[in-house]
C-alpha positions as CSV (number, residue, x, y, z in Angstrom):
1,M,23.5,-1.8,-9.2
2,T,25.8,-3.1,-11.9
3,D,24.3,-3.0,-15.4
4,A,23.8,-6.7,-15.5
5,V,22.0,-6.7,-12.1
6,D,20.0,-3.7,-13.2
7,D,18.9,-5.4,-16.4
8,E,17.9,-8.5,-14.5
9,Y,15.9,-6.4,-12.0
10,H,14.1,-4.6,-14.9
11,R,13.4,-7.9,-16.6
12,R,11.8,-9.3,-13.4
13,L,9.6,-6.3,-13.1
14,W,8.2,-6.7,-16.6
15,E,7.8,-10.4,-16.4
16,R,6.0,-10.1,-13.1
17,G,2.9,-8.6,-14.8
18,D,0.4,-6.3,-13.1
19,L,0.1,-6.5,-9.3
20,T,-3.0,-5.8,-7.3
21,L,-2.2,-3.8,-4.1
22,R,-4.9,-3.9,-1.4
23,F,-4.6,-1.1,1.1
24,P,-7.0,-0.2,3.9
25,A,-9.9,2.1,3.1
26,D,-8.3,4.8,5.2
27,P,-5.0,6.0,3.6
28,V,-1.7,4.7,5.2
29,G,0.5,7.1,3.3
30,H,1.5,8.0,-0.2
31,L,2.6,5.7,-2.9
32,Q,5.1,6.8,-5.5
33,I,4.7,4.7,-8.7
34,Q,7.5,4.9,-11.2
35,S,8.3,3.1,-14.5
36,V,11.8,1.6,-14.7
37,G,14.2,3.8,-16.6
38,D,11.9,6.8,-16.3
39,E,12.5,9.8,-13.9
40,D,8.8,10.8,-13.9
41,S,6.6,9.3,-11.2
42,L,3.0,9.3,-10.1
43,V,2.1,9.9,-6.5
44,V,-1.2,8.5,-5.2
45,S,-2.8,8.0,-1.8
46,A,-2.1,4.5,-0.5
47,R,-5.8,3.5,0.1
48,G,-8.2,0.9,-1.3
49,I,-7.3,-1.3,-4.3
50,L,-4.6,-0.1,-6.6
51,T,-3.0,-1.7,-9.7
52,L,0.8,-1.6,-10.1
53,P,1.5,-2.1,-13.8
54,A,4.2,-4.4,-15.0
55,G,7.6,-2.7,-15.3
56,H,6.8,-0.3,-12.5
57,T,8.0,0.1,-8.9
58,A,6.1,1.3,-5.8
59,S,7.6,3.2,-2.8
60,L,5.4,3.8,0.3
61,E,6.0,6.9,2.4
62,M,4.0,6.9,5.6
63,S,3.2,10.0,7.7
64,D,5.9,11.3,10.0
65,E,3.4,12.8,12.4
66,E,2.3,9.5,14.1
67,P,4.0,6.1,14.6
68,A,3.5,3.6,11.8
69,G,3.1,0.8,14.4
70,D,3.0,-2.9,13.4
71,L,2.3,-2.4,9.6
72,W,-0.5,-4.9,9.8
73,F,-1.7,-3.9,6.3
74,L,1.4,-5.4,4.7
75,D,-0.1,-8.8,5.2
76,D,-2.5,-8.0,2.4
77,L,0.2,-7.0,-0.1
78,P,2.2,-9.3,-2.4
79,E,5.7,-9.9,-1.1
80,D,7.2,-8.1,-4.2
81,A,5.0,-5.1,-4.0
82,L,7.3,-2.4,-2.6
83,A,10.7,-1.2,-3.7
84,G,11.0,1.6,-1.2
85,F,9.6,2.4,2.3
86,A,9.8,5.3,4.7
87,A,8.1,5.6,8.1
88,M,8.4,6.8,11.7
89,G,7.9,4.6,14.7
90,V,7.7,1.1,13.2
91,T,7.5,-1.5,15.9
92,A,9.5,-4.7,16.2
93,E,6.5,-6.6,14.8
94,G,6.3,-4.1,12.0
95,L,9.9,-4.7,11.1
96,R,9.3,-8.4,10.8
97,R,6.4,-7.7,8.4
98,L,8.5,-5.2,6.5
99,V,11.3,-7.6,5.6
100,R,8.8,-9.9,3.9
101,Q,8.9,-7.3,1.1
102,R,11.7,-9.1,-0.8
103,E,12.2,-6.4,-3.5
104,L,12.9,-3.5,-1.0
105,F,16.1,-1.7,-2.0
106,Q,15.5,1.6,-0.2
107,V,14.4,1.9,3.5
108,V,14.1,5.0,5.7
109,L,13.2,4.4,9.4
110,E,12.8,7.1,12.0
111,R,12.9,6.0,15.6
112,P,12.0,2.3,15.0
113,G,11.0,0.2,18.0
114,G,13.0,-2.7,19.4
115,G,16.6,-3.4,20.0
116,D,19.5,-5.0,18.2
117,E,17.8,-8.3,17.6
118,D,14.8,-6.6,16.1
119,L,16.7,-4.3,13.8
120,A,18.9,-7.2,12.7
121,V,16.0,-8.5,10.6
122,L,16.9,-5.8,8.0
123,G,19.7,-8.1,7.0
124,R,17.1,-10.4,5.5
125,L,16.5,-8.0,2.6
126,P,18.6,-9.4,-0.2
127,E,18.1,-6.4,-2.5
128,L,18.7,-3.6,0.1
129,E,21.0,-0.9,-1.3
130,I,20.0,2.3,0.6
131,L,19.3,2.4,4.3
132,A,18.7,5.5,6.6
133,V,18.0,4.8,10.2
134,E,17.5,7.2,13.2
135,D,18.0,4.7,15.9
136,D,17.8,5.7,19.6
137,G,18.5,2.3,21.2
138,G,20.6,-0.8,21.2
139,T,24.4,-1.2,21.0
140,G,24.5,-1.1,17.2
141,A,25.4,-4.7,16.9
142,W,22.5,-5.2,14.6
143,L,24.5,-3.4,11.9
144,A,26.6,-6.6,11.4
145,A,23.6,-8.3,9.8
146,L,23.7,-5.8,6.9
147,A,26.9,-7.5,5.7
148,E,24.5,-10.1,4.2
149,T,22.7,-7.5,2.0
150,A,23.8,-5.5,-1.1
151,L,23.9,-2.3,0.9
152,M,25.7,0.6,-0.9
153,V,24.5,3.6,1.1
154,L,24.1,3.8,4.9
155,E,23.0,6.8,6.8
156,L,22.9,6.4,10.6
157,H,21.7,8.8,13.2
158,R,22.0,7.8,16.8
159,P,23.1,9.3,20.2
160,E,26.3,7.4,20.1
161,V,28.3,5.4,17.4
162,N,30.4,3.2,19.6
163,A,33.1,0.6,18.8
164,T,30.5,-2.1,18.5
165,A,28.6,-0.2,15.8
166,L,31.8,0.8,14.0
167,E,33.2,-2.7,13.9
168,A,29.9,-4.0,12.6
169,I,29.8,-1.3,9.8
170,G,33.4,-2.2,8.9
171,R,32.1,-5.6,7.8
172,I,29.6,-4.2,5.2
173,G,32.0,-4.6,2.3
174,T,29.6,-3.3,-0.4
175,L,29.3,0.2,1.0
176,F,30.0,3.2,-1.3
177,T,28.7,5.9,0.9
178,L,28.6,6.1,4.7
179,N,27.0,9.0,6.7
180,L,27.2,8.9,10.5
181,A,25.6,11.5,12.7
182,A,25.9,11.3,16.4
183,E,26.4,13.3,19.5
184,R,29.5,11.1,20.2
185,I,31.5,8.9,17.9
186,D,34.2,6.6,19.4
187,V,37.1,8.1,17.5
188,D,39.5,5.4,18.8
189,A,37.4,2.8,16.9
190,L,37.2,4.7,13.6
191,P,40.0,2.6,12.0
192,A,37.5,-0.3,12.0
193,L,36.2,1.3,8.8
194,A,39.5,1.0,7.1
195,G,38.5,-2.3,5.5
196,L,35.7,-0.8,3.5
197,A,37.6,-1.2,0.2
198,E,34.7,0.2,-2.0
199,L,33.9,3.2,0.2
200,E,34.0,6.5,-1.9
201,S,32.4,9.0,0.6
202,L,32.6,9.2,4.4
203,T,30.6,11.8,6.4
204,L,31.1,12.2,10.1
205,W,28.7,14.7,11.7
206,T,29.4,14.7,15.5
207,D,29.7,17.1,18.4
208,T,32.9,15.2,19.4
209,P,34.8,15.5,16.1
210,P,38.0,13.5,15.8
211,S,41.4,15.3,15.5
212,P,43.2,15.0,12.2
213,D,45.6,12.3,13.4
214,R,42.5,10.1,14.2
215,L,41.6,10.2,10.5
216,A,45.0,9.1,9.0
217,F,43.6,5.6,8.4
218,C,41.6,7.1,5.5
219,A,44.8,7.4,3.4
220,G,44.8,3.6,3.1
221,M,41.2,3.3,1.7
222,P,41.7,2.8,-2.0
223,E,38.4,4.3,-3.4
224,L,37.8,7.0,-0.8
225,E,37.4,10.4,-2.4
226,I,35.3,12.5,0.0
227,L,35.7,13.1,3.7
228,D,33.1,15.4,5.3
229,L,33.7,16.3,8.9
230,K,31.1,18.5,10.6
231,R,29.3,19.2,13.8
232,R,25.7,18.0,13.9
233,D,24.5,21.5,13.2
234,G,26.5,21.4,9.9
235,T,29.3,23.8,11.0
236,D,32.9,23.0,10.3
237,P,34.9,22.2,13.5
238,L,38.3,22.6,11.9
239,T,40.7,25.5,12.3
240,G,42.8,26.5,9.4
241,A,45.8,24.6,10.8
242,E,43.7,21.5,11.2
243,R,42.4,21.8,7.6
244,L,45.9,22.1,6.3
245,E,47.1,19.1,8.4
246,L,44.3,17.0,7.1
247,L,44.8,18.0,3.5
248,R,48.5,17.2,3.7
249,T,47.8,13.9,5.4
250,L,45.0,13.0,2.9
251,P,46.1,14.8,-0.3
252,D,44.0,12.6,-2.6
253,L,40.7,13.4,-0.7
254,D,38.2,16.3,-0.8
255,V,38.1,17.3,2.8
256,N,35.1,19.4,3.8
257,G,34.8,20.6,0.2
258,L,38.5,21.5,-0.1
259,W,41.1,20.0,-2.4
260,Y,44.4,21.4,-3.8
261,P,47.2,19.9,-5.8
262,R,50.0,18.5,-3.6
263,A,52.5,21.1,-4.8
264,Q,50.1,24.0,-3.8
265,L,49.5,22.4,-0.4
266,E,53.3,22.6,0.3
267,T,53.3,26.4,0.0
268,M,50.0,27.1,1.7
269,T,49.7,28.3,5.3
270,A,47.1,27.8,8.0
271,A,45.9,31.4,7.3
272,D,45.0,30.4,3.7
273,L,42.5,27.9,5.1
274,E,40.9,29.9,7.9
275,D,37.1,30.3,7.7
276,L,35.8,32.5,4.9
277,D,32.7,34.5,4.7
278,S,30.8,34.4,1.4
279,A,32.1,37.9,0.3
280,A,33.4,36.4,-3.0
281,V,29.9,35.2,-4.0
282,R,27.6,37.7,-5.6
283,V,24.1,37.2,-4.1
284,V,21.4,38.4,-6.6
285,D,18.0,39.3,-5.2
286,D,16.2,40.1,-8.5
287,E,16.6,39.6,-12.3
288,A,18.0,43.1,-12.8
289,A,20.8,42.4,-10.3
290,F,21.6,39.2,-12.2
291,D,21.8,41.1,-15.5
292,R,24.2,43.6,-13.9
293,V,26.5,40.7,-13.0
294,L,26.3,39.3,-16.5
295,A,27.1,42.7,-17.9
296,E,30.5,42.8,-16.1
297,R,33.6,41.6,-17.8
298,G,34.5,37.9,-17.6
299,P,32.7,34.5,-17.3
300,V,30.0,33.9,-14.7
301,L,29.2,30.8,-12.7
302,A,25.6,30.9,-11.7
303,Y,24.8,28.8,-8.6
304,F,21.1,28.0,-8.3
305,T,20.1,27.0,-4.8
306,A,17.2,27.0,-2.3
307,G,16.9,27.3,1.5
308,W,15.1,23.9,1.8
309,C,17.7,22.0,-0.3
310,G,19.8,19.6,1.8
311,P,22.6,19.1,-0.9
312,C,22.8,22.8,-1.3
313,K,23.7,23.2,2.4
314,Q,26.7,20.9,1.7
315,L,27.7,22.5,-1.6
316,G,27.4,26.1,-0.2
317,P,30.7,26.2,1.7
318,V,32.4,24.5,-1.3
319,I,31.1,27.3,-3.6
320,D,32.2,30.0,-1.1
321,R,35.8,28.7,-1.0
322,F,35.8,28.1,-4.8
323,A,34.6,31.7,-5.4
324,A,37.4,33.1,-3.3
325,D,40.1,30.9,-5.0
326,Y,38.8,31.8,-8.5
327,A,38.0,35.5,-7.8
328,D,40.5,36.7,-10.4
329,R,39.1,34.3,-13.1
330,L,35.3,34.4,-12.8
331,T,32.4,35.7,-10.9
332,V,30.1,33.4,-8.9
333,A,26.5,34.5,-8.7
334,K,24.2,32.9,-6.2
335,V,20.5,32.6,-7.2
336,D,17.8,31.4,-4.8
337,V,15.2,29.9,-7.1
338,D,12.4,30.7,-4.6
339,L,13.4,34.4,-4.4
340,V,14.3,34.9,-8.0
341,P,12.2,32.3,-9.9
342,E,12.3,34.3,-13.2
343,V,16.1,33.7,-13.5
344,A,15.6,30.0,-12.9
345,D,12.9,29.9,-15.5
346,R,15.0,31.8,-17.9
347,F,17.6,29.1,-17.9
348,D,15.2,26.2,-17.5
349,V,16.5,25.2,-14.1
350,R,14.5,22.1,-13.0
351,G,16.2,21.3,-9.7
352,V,18.8,22.5,-7.2
353,P,21.6,22.7,-6.8
354,T,22.4,23.5,-10.4
355,L,25.5,25.2,-11.8
356,I,25.5,27.0,-15.1
357,M,28.7,28.5,-16.7
358,L,27.9,31.6,-18.7
359,R,30.0,33.5,-21.2
360,N,28.7,36.8,-22.6
361,G,25.4,36.0,-20.9
362,E,24.9,32.7,-22.7
363,P,25.1,29.2,-21.1
364,V,28.1,27.1,-22.2
365,A,27.8,24.2,-19.7
366,T,25.5,23.0,-17.0
367,Q,26.0,20.8,-14.0
368,A,23.1,19.4,-12.0
369,G,23.5,18.2,-8.4
370,A,26.1,18.7,-5.7
371,L,29.7,17.8,-6.5
372,P,33.0,17.8,-4.6
373,R,35.6,20.6,-4.9
374,R,37.9,18.6,-7.2
375,D,35.1,17.9,-9.6
376,L,33.9,21.5,-9.5
377,G,37.4,22.5,-10.7
378,S,37.2,19.9,-13.4
379,F,33.9,21.3,-14.5
380,V,35.0,24.9,-14.6
381,D,38.7,24.9,-15.7
382,P,38.2,23.7,-19.3
383,L,35.7,26.5,-19.8
384,L,38.0,29.3,-18.7
């Protein structure tokens, strides 16, 4: 949201007053209640009668172990009760009930029922900003209806992303982030995305990855900064030669976590960009090992991660490459917060991924969250 729109939304929440939410006696999921402008939230069982205070939002997450069905209980909720919703197996009737929640801005649907016409009702959500759908059916034509929303983030998982779907997505002019995961993507139709003038990040995870020449259209997208091209299992399909070709074709983009100045690209060879192992990263398995790294000469970049962390899986290869490129300037130490919690506690690490730059064992700068290679360099370089 822009600041003006955000302020208007917050004002509406306060002026709305308290809401009474009537759920069935048996729980239908968990409700996350959060005050606007506050990161802390309260999670309660969605059952019985609950009060949503003024100035608070409510997001409902239903069980992913059984289908959510037709969402009949939504008939008893005010139409401005929910800001977020996540469920598996919502039927076509359930989708029609769901879009009566006019304040929904985040929706996650796993294997919803119905076809293109049924999913197109999501275009009736005027405040929708974030949408993730694992969709097994239809042509993807329903995506065209999203052009009527305020959608900024779209994550789509389906067996095939065909030309129909790509052309429909290409009309969602408000998108900042687009993540597509499919067994097959129609690479010939990818230029349909070229008109997304606001797009900053494009992720294509597919078992039929496009060749570098099929991605040349990205050079004409004015705001695009990040291109992530992977197989569905998260592995990088590119050879060193293909990486170099893409980087030279798209020199202003981070490509699979790689970015180098144009002058450096001209002197690089394919061998410079072949797959690396993580030998340049020091993996510490206890606090004593971490202290030994700190005792060595030079600055240390501590990378706090966890096996269950999705963003860490994307940042990991970026850190591996960065550690190799900066091996003569700093040491990168990888700390799994579940295996070495005492080190995380020592530096008050509250989430992963987190990067902490250390000099003489003392933190001098902290970066929370994943970031592209170019921004990683911008974070570290002034500290060296």
